[in-house]
N, CA, C and O atoms as CSV, one atom per row, in Angstrom:
chain,resi,resn,atom,element,x,y,z
A,1,MET,N,N,-25.419,-28.950,-52.021
A,1,MET,CA,C,-24.600,-29.958,-51.378
A,1,MET,C,C,-23.212,-29.429,-51.088
A,1,MET,O,O,-22.627,-29.782,-50.063
A,2,VAL,N,N,-22.660,-28.586,-51.967
A,2,VAL,CA,C,-21.328,-28.035,-51.761
A,2,VAL,C,C,-21.316,-27.180,-50.493
A,2,VAL,O,O,-20.374,-27.251,-49.704
A,3,GLN,N,N,-22.368,-26.367,-50.296
A,3,GLN,CA,C,-22.424,-25.530,-49.100
A,3,GLN,C,C,-22.491,-26.379,-47.840
A,3,GLN,O,O,-21.847,-26.050,-46.843
A,4,ALA,N,N,-23.245,-27.449,-47.864
A,4,ALA,CA,C,-23.351,-28.325,-46.703
A,4,ALA,C,C,-22.011,-28.992,-46.415
A,4,ALA,O,O,-21.633,-29.146,-45.254
A,5,THR,N,N,-21.287,-29.390,-47.467
A,5,THR,CA,C,-19.989,-30.036,-47.289
A,5,THR,C,C,-18.997,-29.070,-46.649
A,5,THR,O,O,-18.281,-29.450,-45.722
A,6,SER,N,N,-18.943,-27.798,-47.140
A,6,SER,CA,C,-18.020,-26.862,-46.532
A,6,SER,C,C,-18.401,-26.532,-45.101
A,6,SER,O,O,-17.521,-26.355,-44.259
A,7,PHE,N,N,-19.684,-26.445,-44.808
A,7,PHE,CA,C,-20.114,-26.195,-43.436
A,7,PHE,C,C,-19.685,-27.327,-42.513
A,7,PHE,O,O,-19.197,-27.086,-41.409
A,8,LEU,N,N,-19.872,-28.570,-42.973
A,8,LEU,CA,C,-19.480,-29.732,-42.164
A,8,LEU,C,C,-17.971,-29.765,-41.952
A,8,LEU,O,O,-17.497,-30.114,-40.871
A,9,LEU,N,N,-17.207,-29.395,-43.003
A,9,LEU,CA,C,-15.759,-29.366,-42.880
A,9,LEU,C,C,-15.326,-28.320,-41.856
A,9,LEU,O,O,-14.470,-28.594,-41.015
A,10,VAL,N,N,-15.908,-27.130,-41.921
A,10,VAL,CA,C,-15.589,-26.088,-40.952
A,10,VAL,C,C,-16.009,-26.524,-39.554
A,10,VAL,O,O,-15.268,-26.323,-38.593
A,11,LEU,N,N,-17.181,-27.115,-39.437
A,11,LEU,CA,C,-17.645,-27.599,-38.140
A,11,LEU,C,C,-16.701,-28.671,-37.603
A,11,LEU,O,O,-16.359,-28.655,-36.421
A,12,PHE,N,N,-16.279,-29.596,-38.453
A,12,PHE,CA,C,-15.356,-30.658,-38.041
A,12,PHE,C,C,-14.020,-30.056,-37.598
A,12,PHE,O,O,-13.472,-30.450,-36.568
A,13,LEU,N,N,-13.493,-29.092,-38.382
A,13,LEU,CA,C,-12.221,-28.470,-38.019
A,13,LEU,C,C,-12.340,-27.716,-36.701
A,13,LEU,O,O,-11.418,-27.738,-35.885
A,14,THR,N,N,-13.465,-27.054,-36.491
A,14,THR,CA,C,-13.676,-26.330,-35.241
A,14,THR,C,C,-13.757,-27.284,-34.071
A,14,THR,O,O,-13.103,-27.076,-33.049
A,15,LEU,N,N,-14.554,-28.326,-34.211
A,15,LEU,CA,C,-14.694,-29.299,-33.131
A,15,LEU,C,C,-13.399,-30.086,-32.924
A,15,LEU,O,O,-13.034,-30.395,-31.790
A,16,GLY,N,N,-12.715,-30.406,-34.004
A,16,GLY,CA,C,-11.469,-31.159,-33.906
A,16,GLY,C,C,-10.369,-30.376,-33.231
A,16,GLY,O,O,-9.511,-30.968,-32.578
A,17,ALA,N,N,-10.365,-29.060,-33.367
A,17,ALA,CA,C,-9.322,-28.235,-32.758
A,17,ALA,C,C,-9.361,-28.314,-31.241
A,17,ALA,O,O,-8.325,-28.159,-30.594
A,18,HIS,N,N,-10.538,-28.552,-30.656
A,18,HIS,CA,C,-10.629,-28.642,-29.201
A,18,HIS,C,C,-9.930,-29.874,-28.666
A,18,HIS,O,O,-9.517,-29.896,-27.506
A,19,GLY,N,N,-9.789,-30.898,-29.489
A,19,GLY,CA,C,-9.133,-32.120,-29.058
A,19,GLY,C,C,-7.620,-32.035,-29.103
A,19,GLY,O,O,-6.942,-32.897,-28.545
A,20,LEU,N,N,-7.062,-30.995,-29.767
A,20,LEU,CA,C,-5.620,-30.851,-29.855
A,20,LEU,C,C,-5.068,-30.267,-28.557
A,20,LEU,O,O,-5.664,-29.352,-27.989
A,21,PRO,N,N,-3.943,-30.786,-28.087
A,21,PRO,CA,C,-3.369,-30.223,-26.870
A,21,PRO,C,C,-2.829,-28.816,-27.141
A,21,PRO,O,O,-2.268,-28.556,-28.206
A,22,ALA,N,N,-3.001,-27.915,-26.175
A,22,ALA,CA,C,-2.485,-26.558,-26.310
A,22,ALA,C,C,-0.963,-26.593,-26.204
A,22,ALA,O,O,-0.412,-27.362,-25.416
A,23,LYS,N,N,-0.288,-25.768,-26.988
A,23,LYS,CA,C,1.165,-25.711,-26.938
A,23,LYS,C,C,1.591,-25.134,-25.598
A,23,LYS,O,O,1.050,-24.130,-25.137
A,24,LYS,N,N,2.567,-25.783,-24.983
A,24,LYS,CA,C,3.065,-25.324,-23.697
A,24,LYS,C,C,4.287,-24.447,-23.908
A,24,LYS,O,O,5.094,-24.690,-24.805
A,25,CYS,N,N,4.410,-23.440,-23.082
A,25,CYS,CA,C,5.537,-22.527,-23.136
A,25,CYS,C,C,6.655,-23.070,-22.247
A,25,CYS,O,O,6.424,-23.394,-21.082
A,26,SER,N,N,7.850,-23.168,-22.788
A,26,SER,CA,C,9.007,-23.687,-22.064
A,26,SER,C,C,10.042,-22.583,-21.882
A,26,SER,O,O,10.398,-21.899,-22.842
A,27,LEU,N,N,10.527,-22.407,-20.651
A,27,LEU,CA,C,11.543,-21.387,-20.384
A,27,LEU,C,C,12.918,-21.784,-20.916
A,27,LEU,O,O,13.763,-20.921,-21.154
A,28,THR,N,N,13.144,-23.062,-21.100
A,28,THR,CA,C,14.452,-23.550,-21.523
A,28,THR,C,C,14.797,-23.026,-22.915
A,28,THR,O,O,13.972,-23.065,-23.828
A,29,GLY,N,N,16.027,-22.536,-23.062
A,29,GLY,CA,C,16.486,-22.072,-24.367
A,29,GLY,C,C,17.083,-20.682,-24.296
A,29,GLY,O,O,17.395,-20.171,-23.220
A,30,ARG,N,N,17.234,-20.078,-25.470
A,30,ARG,CA,C,17.828,-18.742,-25.590
A,30,ARG,C,C,16.725,-17.740,-25.894
A,30,ARG,O,O,15.893,-17.965,-26.772
A,31,TRP,N,N,16.727,-16.644,-25.168
A,31,TRP,CA,C,15.724,-15.596,-25.314
A,31,TRP,C,C,16.415,-14.276,-25.635
A,31,TRP,O,O,17.488,-13.997,-25.100
A,32,VAL,N,N,15.819,-13.466,-26.494
A,32,VAL,CA,C,16.352,-12.159,-26.861
A,32,VAL,C,C,15.238,-11.137,-26.708
A,32,VAL,O,O,14.118,-11.356,-27.169
A,33,ASN,N,N,15.554,-10.002,-26.047
A,33,ASN,CA,C,14.519,-8.976,-25.891
A,33,ASN,C,C,14.624,-7.911,-26.980
A,33,ASN,O,O,15.496,-7.974,-27.847
A,34,ASP,N,N,13.726,-6.937,-26.920
A,34,ASP,CA,C,13.647,-5.920,-27.970
A,34,ASP,C,C,14.830,-4.946,-27.956
A,34,ASP,O,O,14.997,-4.186,-28.909
A,35,LEU,N,N,15.655,-4.948,-26.900
A,35,LEU,CA,C,16.833,-4.081,-26.846
A,35,LEU,C,C,18.108,-4.827,-27.225
A,35,LEU,O,O,19.182,-4.227,-27.283
A,36,GLY,N,N,18.000,-6.133,-27.485
A,36,GLY,CA,C,19.157,-6.924,-27.874
A,36,GLY,C,C,19.822,-7.676,-26.739
A,36,GLY,O,O,20.800,-8.387,-26.968
A,37,SER,N,N,19.319,-7.541,-25.522
A,37,SER,CA,C,19.836,-8.353,-24.421
A,37,SER,C,C,19.403,-9.790,-24.655
A,37,SER,O,O,18.362,-10.039,-25.263
A,38,ASN,N,N,20.208,-10.743,-24.169
A,38,ASN,CA,C,19.814,-12.139,-24.341
A,38,ASN,C,C,20.129,-12.941,-23.096
A,38,ASN,O,O,21.051,-12.619,-22.346
A,39,MET,N,N,19.357,-13.978,-22.891
A,39,MET,CA,C,19.599,-14.881,-21.776
A,39,MET,C,C,19.414,-16.307,-22.258
A,39,MET,O,O,18.703,-16.587,-23.223
A,40,THR,N,N,20.084,-17.189,-21.546
A,40,THR,CA,C,19.975,-18.614,-21.830
A,40,THR,C,C,19.601,-19.320,-20.539
A,40,THR,O,O,20.255,-19.144,-19.510
A,41,ILE,N,N,18.548,-20.120,-20.600
A,41,ILE,CA,C,18.144,-20.955,-19.473
A,41,ILE,C,C,18.462,-22.389,-19.879
A,41,ILE,O,O,17.927,-22.912,-20.856
A,42,GLU,N,N,19.346,-23.008,-19.102
A,42,GLU,CA,C,19.838,-24.342,-19.446
A,42,GLU,C,C,18.756,-25.401,-19.332
A,42,GLU,O,O,18.508,-26.132,-20.291
A,43,SER,N,N,18.112,-25.498,-18.187
A,43,SER,CA,C,17.054,-26.486,-17.977
A,43,SER,C,C,16.248,-26.081,-16.755
A,43,SER,O,O,16.729,-25.335,-15.903
A,44,VAL,N,N,15.036,-26.571,-16.677
A,44,VAL,CA,C,14.165,-26.355,-15.520
A,44,VAL,C,C,13.968,-27.728,-14.884
A,44,VAL,O,O,13.477,-28.647,-15.539
A,45,ASN,N,N,14.351,-27.877,-13.598
A,45,ASN,CA,C,14.228,-29.204,-12.987
A,45,ASN,C,C,12.794,-29.479,-12.544
A,45,ASN,O,O,11.918,-28.630,-12.711
A,46,ALA,N,N,12.555,-30.647,-11.987
A,46,ALA,CA,C,11.203,-31.077,-11.609
A,46,ALA,C,C,10.568,-30.179,-10.561
A,46,ALA,O,O,9.342,-30.124,-10.458
A,47,ASN,N,N,11.382,-29.472,-9.780
A,47,ASN,CA,C,10.862,-28.548,-8.775
A,47,ASN,C,C,10.673,-27.135,-9.318
A,47,ASN,O,O,10.220,-26.250,-8.593
A,48,GLY,N,N,11.017,-26.918,-10.585
A,48,GLY,CA,C,10.859,-25.605,-11.202
A,48,GLY,C,C,12.082,-24.714,-11.093
A,48,GLY,O,O,12.040,-23.564,-11.531
A,49,VAL,N,N,13.177,-25.214,-10.519
A,49,VAL,CA,C,14.389,-24.417,-10.329
A,49,VAL,C,C,15.209,-24.421,-11.623
A,49,VAL,O,O,15.326,-25.447,-12.292
A,50,PHE,N,N,15.777,-23.249,-11.966
A,50,PHE,CA,C,16.609,-23.168,-13.164
A,50,PHE,C,C,17.776,-22.218,-12.958
A,50,PHE,O,O,17.784,-21.416,-12.024
A,51,ALA,N,N,18.751,-22.316,-13.835
A,51,ALA,CA,C,19.926,-21.441,-13.835
A,51,ALA,C,C,20.284,-21.149,-15.277
A,51,ALA,O,O,19.837,-21.832,-16.198
A,52,GLY,N,N,21.090,-20.130,-15.455
A,52,GLY,CA,C,21.505,-19.781,-16.804
A,52,GLY,C,C,22.399,-18.563,-16.785
A,52,GLY,O,O,23.085,-18.291,-15.799
A,53,SER,N,N,22.385,-17.826,-17.894
A,53,SER,CA,C,23.211,-16.637,-18.016
A,53,SER,C,C,22.426,-15.529,-18.720
A,53,SER,O,O,21.502,-15.786,-19.492
A,54,TYR,N,N,22.827,-14.279,-18.426
A,54,TYR,CA,C,22.174,-13.108,-19.007
A,54,TYR,C,C,23.262,-12.188,-19.542
A,54,TYR,O,O,24.234,-11.901,-18.842
A,55,HIS,N,N,23.106,-11.729,-20.763
A,55,HIS,CA,C,24.042,-10.785,-21.367
A,55,HIS,C,C,23.240,-9.554,-21.768
A,55,HIS,O,O,22.521,-9.569,-22.767
A,56,THR,N,N,23.370,-8.495,-20.987
A,56,THR,CA,C,22.589,-7.291,-21.237
A,56,THR,C,C,23.194,-6.466,-22.366
A,56,THR,O,O,24.408,-6.476,-22.573
A,57,ALA,N,N,22.364,-5.774,-23.070
A,57,ALA,CA,C,22.807,-4.871,-24.135
A,57,ALA,C,C,22.836,-3.429,-23.640
A,57,ALA,O,O,23.316,-2.539,-24.342
A,58,VAL,N,N,22.323,-3.198,-22.435
A,58,VAL,CA,C,22.260,-1.835,-21.895
A,58,VAL,C,C,22.793,-1.814,-20.463
A,58,VAL,O,O,22.643,-2.783,-19.719
A,59,THR,N,N,23.412,-0.705,-20.091
A,59,THR,CA,C,23.907,-0.538,-18.730
A,59,THR,C,C,24.041,0.943,-18.422
A,59,THR,O,O,24.164,1.774,-19.322
A,60,ALA,N,N,24.014,1.259,-17.133
A,60,ALA,CA,C,24.201,2.638,-16.696
A,60,ALA,C,C,25.643,2.881,-16.252
A,60,ALA,O,O,26.000,4.008,-15.907
A,61,THR,N,N,26.471,1.841,-16.257
A,61,THR,CA,C,27.866,2.001,-15.848
A,61,THR,C,C,28.753,2.139,-17.075
A,61,THR,O,O,28.339,1.861,-18.201
A,62,SER,N,N,29.981,2.572,-16.831
A,62,SER,CA,C,30.954,2.653,-17.922
A,62,SER,C,C,31.807,1.383,-17.984
A,62,SER,O,O,32.712,1.281,-18.812
A,63,ASN,N,N,31.518,0.418,-17.107
A,63,ASN,CA,C,32.262,-0.847,-17.091
A,63,ASN,C,C,31.944,-1.671,-18.330
A,63,ASN,O,O,30.877,-1.540,-18.930
A,64,GLU,N,N,32.894,-2.522,-18.698
A,64,GLU,CA,C,32.670,-3.450,-19.804
A,64,GLU,C,C,31.564,-4.429,-19.426
A,64,GLU,O,O,31.600,-5.028,-18.351
A,65,ILE,N,N,30.590,-4.590,-20.303
A,65,ILE,CA,C,29.482,-5.518,-20.044
A,65,ILE,C,C,29.991,-6.948,-20.151
A,65,ILE,O,O,30.682,-7.301,-21.106
A,66,LYS,N,N,29.642,-7.770,-19.158
A,66,LYS,CA,C,30.036,-9.176,-19.151
A,66,LYS,C,C,28.800,-10.045,-18.957
A,66,LYS,O,O,27.803,-9.600,-18.389
A,67,VAL,N,N,28.870,-11.270,-19.426
A,67,VAL,CA,C,27.793,-12.232,-19.195
A,67,VAL,C,C,27.687,-12.464,-17.695
A,67,VAL,O,O,28.697,-12.607,-17.007
A,68,SER,N,N,26.454,-12.500,-17.193
A,68,SER,CA,C,26.219,-12.626,-15.760
A,68,SER,C,C,25.335,-13.826,-15.453
A,68,SER,O,O,24.469,-14.179,-16.253
A,69,PRO,N,N,25.547,-14.461,-14.291
A,69,PRO,CA,C,24.746,-15.641,-13.940
A,69,PRO,C,C,23.338,-15.272,-13.493
A,69,PRO,O,O,23.108,-14.200,-12.933
A,70,LEU,N,N,22.404,-16.178,-13.748
A,70,LEU,CA,C,21.044,-15.999,-13.241
A,70,LEU,C,C,20.579,-17.286,-12.574
A,70,LEU,O,O,21.008,-18.384,-12.930
A,71,GLN,N,N,19.690,-17.122,-11.597
A,71,GLN,CA,C,19.059,-18.249,-10.911
A,71,GLN,C,C,17.592,-17.918,-10.763
A,71,GLN,O,O,17.230,-16.770,-10.507
A,72,GLY,N,N,16.736,-18.931,-10.925
A,72,GLY,CA,C,15.315,-18.649,-10.844
A,72,GLY,C,C,14.467,-19.839,-10.498
A,72,GLY,O,O,14.951,-20.941,-10.238
A,73,SER,N,N,13.162,-19.569,-10.505
A,73,SER,CA,C,12.183,-20.588,-10.178
A,73,SER,C,C,10.932,-20.367,-11.012
A,73,SER,O,O,10.482,-19.237,-11.203
A,74,GLN,N,N,10.383,-21.467,-11.501
A,74,GLN,CA,C,9.143,-21.457,-12.278
A,74,GLN,C,C,8.055,-22.083,-11.427
A,74,GLN,O,O,8.281,-23.101,-10.773
A,75,GLN,N,N,6.888,-21.484,-11.432
A,75,GLN,CA,C,5.744,-22.058,-10.708
A,75,GLN,C,C,5.325,-23.343,-11.410
A,75,GLN,O,O,5.139,-23.361,-12.626
A,76,LYS,N,N,5.178,-24.402,-10.650
A,76,LYS,CA,C,4.855,-25.710,-11.232
A,76,LYS,C,C,3.442,-26.161,-10.879
A,76,LYS,O,O,3.129,-27.343,-11.015
A,77,GLY,N,N,2.594,-25.260,-10.434
A,77,GLY,CA,C,1.259,-25.622,-9.976
A,77,GLY,C,C,0.319,-26.070,-11.086
A,77,GLY,O,O,0.571,-25.852,-12.271
A,78,TYR,N,N,-0.755,-26.692,-10.672
A,78,TYR,CA,C,-1.786,-27.233,-11.558
A,78,TYR,C,C,-2.413,-26.156,-12.446
A,78,TYR,O,O,-2.723,-26.428,-13.606
A,79,ASN,N,N,-2.602,-24.960,-11.934
A,79,ASN,CA,C,-3.312,-23.910,-12.665
A,79,ASN,C,C,-2.458,-23.154,-13.676
A,79,ASN,O,O,-2.939,-22.183,-14.259
A,80,GLN,N,N,-1.221,-23.556,-13.905
A,80,GLN,CA,C,-0.359,-22.836,-14.838
A,80,GLN,C,C,-0.778,-23.039,-16.300
A,80,GLN,O,O,-0.510,-22.168,-17.128
A,81,LYS,N,N,-1.412,-24.138,-16.636
A,81,LYS,CA,C,-1.966,-24.408,-17.964
A,81,LYS,C,C,-0.965,-24.183,-19.102
A,81,LYS,O,O,-1.325,-23.675,-20.164
A,82,GLY,N,N,0.287,-24.563,-18.868
A,82,GLY,CA,C,1.286,-24.488,-19.931
A,82,GLY,C,C,1.843,-23.106,-20.183
A,82,GLY,O,O,2.652,-22.932,-21.095
A,83,GLN,N,N,1.436,-22.117,-19.405
A,83,GLN,CA,C,1.939,-20.751,-19.544
A,83,GLN,C,C,2.384,-20.275,-18.153
A,83,GLN,O,O,1.718,-19.442,-17.538
A,84,PRO,N,N,3.512,-20.807,-17.661
A,84,PRO,CA,C,3.904,-20.630,-16.267
A,84,PRO,C,C,4.392,-19.241,-15.892
A,84,PRO,O,O,4.934,-18.506,-16.717
A,85,THR,N,N,4.188,-18.904,-14.631
A,85,THR,CA,C,4.791,-17.723,-14.038
A,85,THR,C,C,6.173,-18.118,-13.524
A,85,THR,O,O,6.430,-19.289,-13.246
A,86,PHE,N,N,7.055,-17.133,-13.400
A,86,PHE,CA,C,8.433,-17.420,-12.997
A,86,PHE,C,C,9.070,-16.162,-12.429
A,86,PHE,O,O,8.524,-15.065,-12.542
A,87,GLY,N,N,10.227,-16.341,-11.820
A,87,GLY,CA,C,11.035,-15.233,-11.346
A,87,GLY,C,C,12.493,-15.650,-11.379
A,87,GLY,O,O,12.813,-16.826,-11.208
A,88,PHE,N,N,13.383,-14.680,-11.601
A,88,PHE,CA,C,14.808,-14.992,-11.542
A,88,PHE,C,C,15.604,-13.757,-11.137
A,88,PHE,O,O,15.147,-12.622,-11.273
A,89,THR,N,N,16.811,-14.015,-10.637
A,89,THR,CA,C,17.717,-12.968,-10.185
A,89,THR,C,C,18.978,-13.015,-11.027
A,89,THR,O,O,19.533,-14.085,-11.274
A,90,VAL,N,N,19.431,-11.836,-11.471
A,90,VAL,CA,C,20.701,-11.732,-12.185
A,90,VAL,C,C,21.679,-10.996,-11.280
A,90,VAL,O,O,21.422,-9.868,-10.859
A,91,ASN,N,N,22.803,-11.644,-10.985
A,91,ASN,CA,C,23.876,-11.048,-10.195
A,91,ASN,C,C,24.904,-10.528,-11.194
A,91,ASN,O,O,25.715,-11.296,-11.711
A,92,TRP,N,N,24.869,-9.215,-11.469
A,92,TRP,CA,C,25.688,-8.631,-12.530
A,92,TRP,C,C,27.174,-8.793,-12.238
A,92,TRP,O,O,27.643,-8.412,-11.166
A,93,SER,N,N,27.910,-9.354,-13.183
A,93,SER,CA,C,29.343,-9.628,-13.033
A,93,SER,C,C,30.199,-8.378,-13.171
A,93,SER,O,O,31.380,-8.406,-12.825
A,94,PHE,N,N,29.642,-7.298,-13.661
A,94,PHE,CA,C,30.441,-6.110,-13.978
A,94,PHE,C,C,30.032,-4.864,-13.188
A,94,PHE,O,O,30.530,-3.770,-13.452
A,95,SER,N,N,29.117,-5.031,-12.211
A,95,SER,CA,C,28.693,-3.869,-11.415
A,95,SER,C,C,28.287,-4.319,-10.021
A,95,SER,O,O,28.255,-5.515,-9.734
A,96,ASP,N,N,27.979,-3.366,-9.160
A,96,ASP,CA,C,27.533,-3.646,-7.789
A,96,ASP,C,C,26.011,-3.683,-7.716
A,96,ASP,O,O,25.415,-3.129,-6.792
A,97,SER,N,N,25.390,-4.334,-8.687
A,97,SER,CA,C,23.933,-4.347,-8.772
A,97,SER,C,C,23.404,-5.765,-8.912
A,97,SER,O,O,24.107,-6.680,-9.339
A,98,ILE,N,N,22.139,-5.913,-8.537
A,98,ILE,CA,C,21.394,-7.159,-8.732
A,98,ILE,C,C,20.042,-6.764,-9.292
A,98,ILE,O,O,19.463,-5.758,-8.884
A,99,THR,N,N,19.539,-7.561,-10.230
A,99,THR,CA,C,18.204,-7.317,-10.786
A,99,THR,C,C,17.344,-8.552,-10.578
A,99,THR,O,O,17.794,-9.680,-10.780
A,100,VAL,N,N,16.108,-8.324,-10.175
A,100,VAL,CA,C,15.127,-9.412,-10.079
A,100,VAL,C,C,14.079,-9.197,-11.163
A,100,VAL,O,O,13.621,-8.078,-11.396
A,101,PHE,N,N,13.714,-10.279,-11.810
A,101,PHE,CA,C,12.699,-10.271,-12.856
A,101,PHE,C,C,11.554,-11.172,-12.418
A,101,PHE,O,O,11.779,-12.187,-11.760
A,102,THR,N,N,10.340,-10.812,-12.775
A,102,THR,CA,C,9.190,-11.684,-12.574
A,102,THR,C,C,8.324,-11.590,-13.820
A,102,THR,O,O,8.228,-10.533,-14.443
A,103,GLY,N,N,7.701,-12.693,-14.175
A,103,GLY,CA,C,6.905,-12.658,-15.396
A,103,GLY,C,C,6.137,-13.931,-15.661
A,103,GLY,O,O,5.954,-14.778,-14.787
A,104,GLN,N,N,5.694,-14.036,-16.904
A,104,GLN,CA,C,4.946,-15.207,-17.341
A,104,GLN,C,C,5.365,-15.551,-18.759
A,104,GLN,O,O,5.653,-14.671,-19.569
A,105,CYS,N,N,5.393,-16.840,-19.044
A,105,CYS,CA,C,5.715,-17.367,-20.366
A,105,CYS,C,C,4.389,-17.619,-21.095
A,105,CYS,O,O,3.540,-18.362,-20.603
A,106,PHE,N,N,4.214,-17.001,-22.261
A,106,PHE,CA,C,2.984,-17.132,-23.044
A,106,PHE,C,C,3.261,-17.788,-24.386
A,106,PHE,O,O,4.384,-17.743,-24.888
A,107,VAL,N,N,2.245,-18.390,-24.959
A,107,VAL,CA,C,2.258,-18.809,-26.357
A,107,VAL,C,C,1.259,-17.891,-27.059
A,107,VAL,O,O,0.069,-17.907,-26.746
A,108,ASP,N,N,1.751,-17.087,-28.016
A,108,ASP,CA,C,0.859,-16.123,-28.673
A,108,ASP,C,C,-0.004,-16.809,-29.734
A,108,ASP,O,O,0.082,-18.022,-29.926
A,109,ASP,N,N,-0.833,-16.025,-30.417
A,109,ASP,CA,C,-1.768,-16.572,-31.404
A,109,ASP,C,C,-1.074,-17.241,-32.582
A,109,ASP,O,O,-1.681,-18.064,-33.267
A,110,ASP,N,N,0.198,-16.898,-32.830
A,110,ASP,CA,C,0.954,-17.507,-33.923
A,110,ASP,C,C,1.759,-18.721,-33.464
A,110,ASP,O,O,2.499,-19.312,-34.250
A,111,GLY,N,N,1.613,-19.099,-32.176
A,111,GLY,CA,C,2.333,-20.250,-31.647
A,111,GLY,C,C,3.739,-19.923,-31.159
A,111,GLY,O,O,4.501,-20.828,-30.816
A,112,LYS,N,N,4.091,-18.637,-31.123
A,112,LYS,CA,C,5.422,-18.213,-30.695
A,112,LYS,C,C,5.451,-18.052,-29.175
A,112,LYS,O,O,4.528,-17.493,-28.583
A,113,GLU,N,N,6.528,-18.550,-28.548
A,113,GLU,CA,C,6.696,-18.384,-27.108
A,113,GLU,C,C,7.214,-16.977,-26.819
A,113,GLU,O,O,8.150,-16.506,-27.465
A,114,VAL,N,N,6.595,-16.310,-25.839
A,114,VAL,CA,C,6.930,-14.933,-25.493
A,114,VAL,C,C,7.009,-14.812,-23.970
A,114,VAL,O,O,6.128,-15.293,-23.259
A,115,LEU,N,N,8.073,-14.166,-23.472
A,115,LEU,CA,C,8.176,-13.873,-22.041
A,115,LEU,C,C,7.760,-12.429,-21.812
A,115,LEU,O,O,8.258,-11.525,-22.483
A,116,LYS,N,N,6.858,-12.209,-20.878
A,116,LYS,CA,C,6.472,-10.858,-20.461
A,116,LYS,C,C,6.974,-10.698,-19.034
A,116,LYS,O,O,6.584,-11.456,-18.146
A,117,THR,N,N,7.837,-9.711,-18.812
A,117,THR,CA,C,8.458,-9.545,-17.495
A,117,THR,C,C,8.422,-8.103,-17.011
A,117,THR,O,O,8.216,-7.160,-17.776
A,118,MET,N,N,8.629,-7.977,-15.712
A,118,MET,CA,C,8.885,-6.695,-15.042
A,118,MET,C,C,10.168,-6.900,-14.258
A,118,MET,O,O,10.500,-8.032,-13.906
A,119,TRP,N,N,10.897,-5.825,-13.978
A,119,TRP,CA,C,12.146,-5.981,-13.243
A,119,TRP,C,C,12.367,-4.850,-12.265
A,119,TRP,O,O,11.819,-3.757,-12.412
A,120,LEU,N,N,13.191,-5.139,-11.251
A,120,LEU,CA,C,13.693,-4.139,-10.308
A,120,LEU,C,C,15.202,-4.301,-10.235
A,120,LEU,O,O,15.699,-5.415,-10.068
A,121,LEU,N,N,15.930,-3.206,-10.358
A,121,LEU,CA,C,17.374,-3.223,-10.247
A,121,LEU,C,C,17.773,-2.498,-8.968
A,121,LEU,O,O,17.345,-1.371,-8.715
A,122,ARG,N,N,18.593,-3.157,-8.175
A,122,ARG,CA,C,19.081,-2.548,-6.932
A,122,ARG,C,C,20.585,-2.328,-7.071
A,122,ARG,O,O,21.345,-3.269,-7.301
A,123,SER,N,N,21.002,-1.069,-6.928
A,123,SER,CA,C,22.416,-0.708,-6.960
A,123,SER,C,C,22.895,-0.445,-5.547
A,123,SER,O,O,22.128,-0.029,-4.678
A,124,ARG,N,N,24.176,-0.693,-5.332
A,124,ARG,CA,C,24.764,-0.391,-4.024
A,124,ARG,C,C,24.916,1.123,-3.890
A,124,ARG,O,O,25.300,1.799,-4.844
A,125,VAL,N,N,24.618,1.645,-2.717
A,125,VAL,CA,C,24.838,3.058,-2.411
A,125,VAL,C,C,25.750,3.159,-1.196
A,125,VAL,O,O,25.929,2.184,-0.466
A,126,GLU,N,N,26.322,4.333,-0.981
A,126,GLU,CA,C,27.315,4.528,0.083
A,126,GLU,C,C,26.731,4.479,1.483
A,126,GLU,O,O,27.393,4.021,2.414
A,127,ASN,N,N,25.482,4.951,1.648
A,127,ASN,CA,C,24.914,5.001,2.996
A,127,ASN,C,C,23.392,4.972,2.927
A,127,ASN,O,O,22.800,5.093,1.854
A,128,ILE,N,N,22.776,4.808,4.087
A,128,ILE,CA,C,21.315,4.684,4.156
A,128,ILE,C,C,20.588,5.950,3.684
A,128,ILE,O,O,19.451,5.871,3.220
A,129,LYS,N,N,21.228,7.096,3.798
A,129,LYS,CA,C,20.616,8.343,3.328
A,129,LYS,C,C,20.422,8.347,1.813
A,129,LYS,O,O,19.570,9.068,1.293
A,130,SER,N,N,21.208,7.545,1.114
A,130,SER,CA,C,21.101,7.461,-0.349
A,130,SER,C,C,20.199,6.309,-0.797
A,130,SER,O,O,20.074,6.046,-1.993
A,131,ASP,N,N,19.579,5.631,0.152
A,131,ASP,CA,C,18.753,4.471,-0.175
A,131,ASP,C,C,17.650,4.797,-1.181
A,131,ASP,O,O,17.291,3.945,-1.995
A,132,TRP,N,N,17.109,6.013,-1.139
A,132,TRP,CA,C,15.988,6.385,-1.996
A,132,TRP,C,C,16.319,6.266,-3.480
A,132,TRP,O,O,15.417,6.079,-4.297
A,133,LYS,N,N,17.593,6.370,-3.841
A,133,LYS,CA,C,17.954,6.330,-5.272
A,133,LYS,C,C,18.567,4.999,-5.697
A,133,LYS,O,O,19.093,4.893,-6.805
A,134,ALA,N,N,18.509,3.984,-4.839
A,134,ALA,CA,C,19.196,2.730,-5.104
A,134,ALA,C,C,18.387,1.738,-5.938
A,134,ALA,O,O,18.964,0.823,-6.525
A,135,THR,N,N,17.078,1.899,-6.000
A,135,THR,CA,C,16.247,0.931,-6.716
A,135,THR,C,C,15.549,1.596,-7.899
A,135,THR,O,O,14.951,2.664,-7.773
A,136,ARG,N,N,15.644,0.927,-9.063
A,136,ARG,CA,C,14.964,1.401,-10.279
A,136,ARG,C,C,14.037,0.322,-10.757
A,136,ARG,O,O,13.357,0.495,-11.768
């Protein structure tokens, strides 16, 4: 009887877990990456538009690093299933560069929200002949 009771309990817990809503990933808040850079997203409006600030921990310039504004958009479609795709642009306050990020917000197996992103940084160059080295 003890074995049957534990089996039923496990079966109930397994079946009951399907009825729980999946945790949704929210872009709003403060995020820190593995290099120590951090960003804050104030809020995401009903259309998916958001703004905030980015403070990088790394730079290729010798200028003093300053907090820089960001603007972005989150996909609000039906198929996002609580783990939305998004993109944002950072207009660096301390250099002649702009970076665009694109990614997805995930909830990992431990329930932690994680952003996975890719980025492109465009620096200003003196002329079109130097265009080849302007994007990283």
